[in-house]
C-alpha positions in Angstrom: 22.6 -21.2 12.0 26.3 -20.4 11.4 25.5 -19.0 8.0 22.6 -16.9 9.4 24.9 -15.5 12.0 27.5 -14.7 9.4 24.9 -12.8 7.2 23.6 -10.9 10.3 27.2 -9.8 11.2 27.8 -8.8 7.6 24.7 -6.5 7.7 25.7 -5.2 11.1 29.2 -4.3 9.8 27.6 -2.2 7.1 24.9 -0.6 9.3 26.0 3.0 8.7 25.9 2.6 4.9 22.6 0.8 5.1 21.2 3.6 7.3 22.4 6.3 5.0 20.9 4.5 2.0 17.5 4.1 3.7 17.4 7.7 5.0 18.0 8.9 1.4 15.2 6.6 0.2 12.9 7.9 2.9 13.6 11.5 1.9 12.9 10.9 -1.8 9.8 8.7 -1.2 6.5 10.4 -2.0 4.8 8.0 0.5 6.9 9.3 3.4 6.1 13.1 3.4 5.1 13.1 7.1 8.7 12.0 7.9 9.6 15.7 7.2 8.2 16.3 10.8 10.8 13.8 12.2 14.3 15.3 13.0 16.7 13.8 10.5 19.2 12.9 13.2 16.5 11.0 15.2 15.5 9.0 12.1 19.2 8.2 11.3 19.9 7.2 14.9 16.9 4.8 15.1 17.7 3.2 11.7 21.4 2.8 12.6 20.4 1.2 16.0 18.3 -1.4 14.3 20.9 -2.2 11.7 23.8 -2.0 14.0 22.2 -4.4 16.6 20.4 -6.7 14.2 21.7 -9.8 15.7 20.4 -8.8 19.1 17.0 -7.8 17.7 16.7 -11.2 15.7 18.2 -13.5 18.1 18.4 -11.9 21.6 15.5 -9.7 22.1 12.1 -10.9 23.4 8.7 -10.0 21.9 8.3 -7.6 24.9 11.5 -5.8 23.9 10.1 -5.4 20.5 6.7 -4.3 21.9 8.1 -1.6 24.2 10.4 -0.2 21.6 8.0 0.0 18.7 5.0 1.1 20.8 7.2 4.1 21.7 8.1 4.7 18.1 4.5 4.5 17.1 3.5 7.0 19.8 6.3 9.4 18.9 5.3 9.3 15.3 1.7 10.0 16.1 2.8 13.0 18.3 4.9 14.2 15.3 1.9 14.0 13.0 3.3 11.3 10.8 0.4 9.2 9.4 0.2 5.7 10.5 0.4 4.4 6.8 3.8 6.1 6.5 5.1 4.7 9.8 4.2 1.2 8.6 5.7 2.0 5.1 9.0 3.1 6.6 9.3 0.0 8.7 8.7 -2.2 5.6 11.4 0.0 3.8 13.9 -0.9 6.6 13.4 -4.6 5.8 13.4 -4.2 2.1 16.6 -2.2 2.3 18.2 -5.1 4.1 17.0 -7.5 1.4 18.3 -5.2 -1.4 21.7 -5.2 0.4 21.8 -9.0 0.5 20.9 -9.3 -3.2 23.5 -6.6 -4.2 26.4 -7.9 -2.0 26.1 -11.4 -1.2 27.2 -14.1 -3.8 25.4 -17.3 -2.9 27.4 -20.2 -4.4 26.3 -23.2 -2.4 22.8 -24.4 -1.4 23.7 -24.1 2.3 24.3 -20.4 1.8 20.8 -20.0 0.3 19.2 -21.8 3.3 21.3 -19.6 5.6 19.9 -16.6 3.9 16.3 -17.9 4.0 16.7 -18.4 7.8 17.8 -14.9 8.2 14.9 -13.7 6.1 12.4 -15.7 8.2 13.8 -14.0 11.3 13.6 -10.6 9.7 10.0 -11.1 8.5 9.0 -12.1 12.1 10.8 -9.2 13.6 9.4 -6.6 11.3 5.8 -8.0 11.4 5.9 -7.6 15.2 7.6 -4.1 14.8 4.7 -2.9 12.5 2.0 -4.3 14.8 3.5 -2.7 17.9 4.2 0.5 16.2 0.5 0.6 15.1 -0.6 -0.1 18.7 1.6 2.6 20.1 0.3 5.0 17.3 -3.4 4.2 18.2 -2.9 4.5 21.9 0.0 6.8 22.8 -0.9 6.9 26.5 -0.6 3.0 26.6 2.7 3.3 24.8 4.0 5.8 27.4 2.7 3.7 30.2 4.6 0.7 28.8 7.8 2.8 28.6 7.4 3.9 32.2 6.8 0.4 33.4 9.8 -0.9 31.5 11.9 1.8 33.1 12.8 3.4 29.7 11.3 6.9 30.6 10.4 8.9 33.6 6.8 9.5 34.6 
C-alpha cells in the first residue's frame, strides 16, 4: 500500500498540470462539443479537485460521497445541455489522463513498483466506474440528484 500511496501523492502534487492537460484535451476533442456549454473555470475547478484530492477520493471517501458528488455533476451537465455520452466520455478521459501521466513520468524498475501501480489502477477503475454510474443517474433524474444534495446538506432547498 505504501507504493500506491506514493503514486497517489505524486499525482496529487501534479494536479494542476494534469487538470490543464485534460482541459486542453476536452477542448480539442470532437466527442466533447457539448462541454462548450460548461464554463471553463467550472470544468477546471472540478478536474483540479479530483486530481488534487485523489487520495481522499480513492482511500477516504465512501460510495455515498461519490454518489452525491457525481449525481450532482450529472444533473448539472443535463441542465447545461451536455449529452450524457459526452459526460461519460469526459469522466473516462479524466482516468485516461492519469494513466497517461503514470506512463510518461513513472519509471518502474522493480516488480513491487508495478504491483503498487496496479493497486492504484484498481482503485482508480473502481472510483471512476462508480463516478460514471452516479453521473448517469443524476443526469437521468436531476430532481433526485438535487434532493440527494439537499439531504446531504450540500445545497439549500
